[in-house]
C-alpha angles and dihedrals in degrees: 000000000000089000090054091052090049095051093043086053090054090057090050092050095039112018092181094061110138122240092236088065089054092052089048089054091047090049095052096038094052116094135175114341093001090056090054091047092048093049093049094048091047092051091050099043104023125212112352135175126257098261089056093048091045092055091048092051092048091047092049100043104032097066125119096255093053093046090048091053090050091049092051091048090051094048094046095050109086121176117251131176093252091064124084102251095212093052093043093050092045093050092047092046090053090050091052091048090050091051095046116007092182095055113125118245092243091057091045090053091049090053090050092050091052089058091059125084115262099260093047092047089051092049093050093048090048092051092048091053091051093060 
């Protein structure tokens, strides 16, 4: 869904952006399974505009199985000191946003804190209360 936000942002910044630039972005941003999916869909349907691609991406990646996998990934990833805190928080935050895009930031932060060990959670809450 981050890709959708990025491309939607391009249209806000530059409304006259051509659809072939969007397909170029999709082509280079797609990796692994999503690259195969994109190539197959493009071969079947040909060149399409951004609203069409956006609906295809949402249809493909907003299904119950995909959301379930994101939920499991989120729940299984606990913070530990050997992980880069910035990267871990960013990855987890993206997972939460993918699971529930409408979730308020406060709830997202609470979910992140629950994935941290007790002492770290306490330290983060303490620091937040100091500011």
